[in-house]
C-alpha positions in Angstrom: 17.0 18.7 -9.1 16.0 15.3 -7.0 16.1 17.3 -3.8 13.6 19.8 -5.3 11.3 17.0 -6.7 11.2 15.4 -3.1 10.4 18.7 -1.6 7.6 19.4 -3.9 6.1 15.9 -3.5 6.1 16.3 0.3 4.6 19.7 0.1 1.9 18.3 -2.3 1.2 15.3 -0.2 0.7 17.7 2.9 -1.5 19.9 0.9 -3.4 16.7 -0.3 -3.8 15.6 3.3 -5.1 19.1 4.4 -7.8 19.3 1.5 -8.9 15.8 2.6 -9.3 16.8 6.2 -11.3 19.9 5.0 -13.4 17.8 2.6 -14.6 15.7 5.6 -15.7 18.9 7.5 -17.5 21.1 4.9 -20.6 21.4 3.2 -21.4 19.7 0.0 -20.4 22.5 -2.5 -17.2 23.2 -0.6 -16.7 19.5 -0.2 -16.5 18.9 -4.0 -13.9 21.8 -4.1 -11.7 20.4 -1.4 -12.1 17.1 -3.1 -10.8 18.7 -6.3 -7.9 20.2 -4.8 -7.0 16.9 -2.8 -7.0 15.0 -6.2 -5.0 17.6 -8.0 -2.3 18.0 -5.4 -2.2 14.3 -5.1 -1.6 13.8 -8.7 1.1 16.5 -8.6 2.7 14.7 -5.6 2.8 11.3 -7.4 4.2 12.6 -10.4 7.3 14.5 -8.5 7.5 11.3 -6.5 7.6 9.1 -9.4 10.0 11.3 -11.4 12.4 11.0 -8.3 12.3 7.2 -8.2 12.7 6.8 -12.0 16.5 6.6 -12.1 16.5 3.9 -9.6 13.4 1.7 -10.9 14.4 1.9 -14.7 18.0 1.5 -14.5 19.6 -0.6 -17.5 20.7 -3.4 -15.0 17.3 -3.7 -13.5 15.5 -1.8 -10.5 17.7 -0.9 -7.7 15.6 -1.8 -4.8 17.5 -0.7 -1.7 15.6 -0.6 1.2 14.8 3.1 1.6 14.2 3.2 -2.2 11.7 0.2 -1.8 9.9 1.8 1.1 9.6 4.9 -1.1 8.3 3.0 -4.4 5.7 1.2 -2.4 4.3 4.5 -1.0 4.1 5.6 -4.5 2.1 2.6 -5.6 -0.2 3.0 -2.7 -0.9 6.5 -3.8 -1.4 5.7 -7.6 -3.8 2.9 -6.6 -5.8 5.1 -4.2 -6.1 7.8 -6.8 -7.3 5.2 -9.4 -9.4 3.5 -7.1 -11.2 6.6 -5.8 -12.6 7.0 -9.4 -14.8 3.8 -8.9 -15.4 3.7 -5.3 -16.0 6.0 -2.3 -12.5 6.1 -0.9 -11.9 10.0 -0.6 -11.6 10.1 3.1 -8.9 7.5 3.0 -6.7 10.2 1.6 -5.9 11.4 5.2 -4.0 8.2 5.9 -2.5 7.6 2.3 -1.0 11.0 1.8 0.9 11.3 5.0 2.1 7.8 4.9 3.2 8.3 1.3 5.1 11.5 2.5 6.8 9.6 5.3 7.8 6.8 2.8 9.3 9.3 0.5 11.1 11.0 3.3 12.6 7.6 4.3 13.7 6.8 0.9 15.4 10.4 0.5 17.1 10.2 3.8 18.1 6.7 4.0 18.3 5.4 0.3 20.3 2.4 1.2 22.8 0.5 -1.1 21.6 -0.5 -4.3 20.1 -4.0 -4.4 19.2 -5.6 -7.8 16.9 -8.7 -7.4 18.5 -11.9 -8.3 15.4 -12.9 -10.4 15.4 -12.0 -13.9 13.2 -12.2 -17.0 9.3 -11.6 -17.6 8.2 -13.9 -14.9 10.5 -12.1 -12.3 9.3 -8.6 -13.5 5.6 -10.1 -12.8 6.7 -11.3 -9.5 8.3 -8.0 -8.4 5.3 -5.6 -9.8 2.6 -8.3 -8.3 4.3 -8.1 -5.1 4.6 -4.3 -4.9 0.7 -4.1 -6.0 -0.5 -6.6 -3.5 1.3 -4.9 -0.6 0.0 -1.6 -1.8 -3.6 -3.1 -2.0 -3.4 -4.6 1.5 -2.1 -1.4 2.8 -5.1 0.3 1.5 -7.4 -2.6 2.9 -5.7 -2.0 6.3 -6.3 1.7 6.2 -9.9 1.0 5.1 -10.4 -1.5 7.9 -9.2 0.8 10.5 -11.3 3.8 9.3 -14.5 1.2 9.2 -13.7 0.1 12.7 -13.7 3.7 14.0 -16.7 4.7 12.0 -18.7 1.6 13.3 -17.5 2.2 17.0 -18.6 5.8 16.7 -22.1 4.8 15.5 -22.4 2.2 18.3 -21.6 4.9 20.9 -24.2 7.3 19.1 -21.4 10.0 19.0 -21.4 10.8 15.4 -19.1 13.6 14.4 -19.4 15.7 11.4 -16.4 13.8 10.0 -17.8 10.5 10.3 -21.2 11.7 9.0 -19.5 12.4 5.7 -18.5 8.8 5.3 -20.4 6.5 3.1 -22.8 3.9 4.9 -20.8 1.3 6.9 -22.4 -1.4 4.5 -20.5 0.5 1.7 -17.4 0.9 3.5 -17.2 -2.9 4.3 -18.1 -3.8 0.6 -15.2 -1.5 -0.5 -12.8 -3.1 2.1 -13.3 -6.6 0.9 -12.8 -5.7 -2.8 -9.5 -4.7 -1.9 -8.7 -7.7 0.1 -9.9 -9.7 -2.6 -8.0 -8.0 -5.3 -4.8 -8.0 -3.0 -5.2 -11.7 -2.5 -5.4 -12.3 -6.2 -2.1 -10.4 -6.8 -0.5 -12.1 -3.9 -1.3 -15.4 -5.6 0.2 -14.1 -8.8 3.3 -13.1 -7.0 3.7 -16.4 -5.2 3.2 -18.4 -8.7 5.6 -16.1 -10.8 8.3 -16.2 -7.9 8.2 -20.1 -7.9 8.6 -20.2 -11.8 11.2 -17.6 -11.6 13.1 -19.7 -8.9 12.5 -22.9 -10.9 14.3 -21.4 -13.9 17.1 -20.0 -12.1 17.8 -22.4 -9.4 16.1 -25.6 -10.3 13.6 -25.4 -7.3 10.2 -23.8 -7.6 10.0 -23.7 -3.8 13.0 -22.2 -1.9 11.9 -22.4 1.6 13.9 -19.4 2.8 12.3 -17.0 5.3 10.9 -14.7 2.5 9.2 -17.5 0.8 7.8 -18.7 4.2 6.5 -15.3 5.3 4.9 -14.6 2.1 3.1 -18.1 2.2 2.0 -17.3 5.6 0.7 -13.8 4.6 -1.3 -15.8 1.7 -2.7 -18.0 4.1 -3.8 -15.3 6.6 -5.7 -13.5 3.9 -7.2 -16.6 2.8 -8.4 -17.5 6.2 -10.0 -14.1 6.1 -11.9 -14.6 3.0 -13.0 -17.8 3.9 -14.2 -16.6 7.5 -16.0 -13.5 5.4 -17.7 -16.1 2.9 -18.6 -18.7 5.4 -19.2 -16.8 8.7 -19.7 -13.3 7.7 -16.6 -12.0 9.5 -16.2 -8.2 9.6 -15.0 -5.5 11.8 -12.4 -6.5 14.1 -11.8 -10.0 12.5 -11.0 -8.0 9.1 -8.6 -5.7 10.8 -6.8 -8.6 12.7 -6.3 -10.7 9.8 -5.5 -7.9 7.2 -2.9 -6.7 9.9 -1.5 -10.1 10.2 -1.0 -10.5 6.2 0.3 -6.9 5.8 2.9 -7.4 8.7 4.1 -10.7 7.3 4.6 -9.3 4.0 6.5 -6.3 5.5 8.6 -8.5 7.8 9.3 -10.7 4.8 11.0 -8.2 2.7 11.5 -4.8 4.6 12.7 -6.9 7.8 15.2 -8.9 5.8 16.7 -5.6 4.1 16.7 -4.0 7.3 18.9 -6.7 8.9 21.1 -6.8 5.6 21.6 -3.3 5.0 21.4 -1.5 8.4 22.3 -4.1 11.0 24.9 -6.0 9.0 25.6 -3.4 6.5 25.5 -5.8 3.6 
């Protein structure tokens, strides 16, 4: 049953990707039809994806966050946030990056699930920390994808070689506003994650600031996003600066968890 759900989810993600690409190339009436297909197939994919992950994430002893399972879970969170956000913001075209990335994450978790790993932190603050971390990473993933798309759009407009694809995108100003809304939301969640993680560590270990590699990398990621926000508000940073600093924060967060689990599970076999 699990293999069937995985297969259905992958096929639905690919279908949603295709519908999103068609949406960017068609006239307005056909565009709306392709948009409806993209949303519907994306929802189906997310449901199948979530049903597959449910046994690992709602286990009685707590979520089993092995490396592959976590990669797959983050992919699902990105899709869910994307589908929710596109109801409020013009993010339709972003699906051409979100859906295939989610399919790749699902396949990774399917083929390489990894050994079950239960987080050491327990309690409501720990749950806030885990959920906040996942949502923050998902939002920053969307922000990075939006920044890359915005950069490509801006470059095309400057070269005066606008294609039909870029012509269907919202204005650069709108794309940029959406980008920083994602960054602000991700920063808030990352702040909540750090605070809740500190509270949980204080309750369990008597030390609210365990300076291990995970904590240091998370703090550096938080600082990189803070630098971007200050640069935006003070100096009007945009474009390349947004891509660079969002990429730095995204990469540091990925290294903080995924890099650690890769070393422990794959290289060391723990």
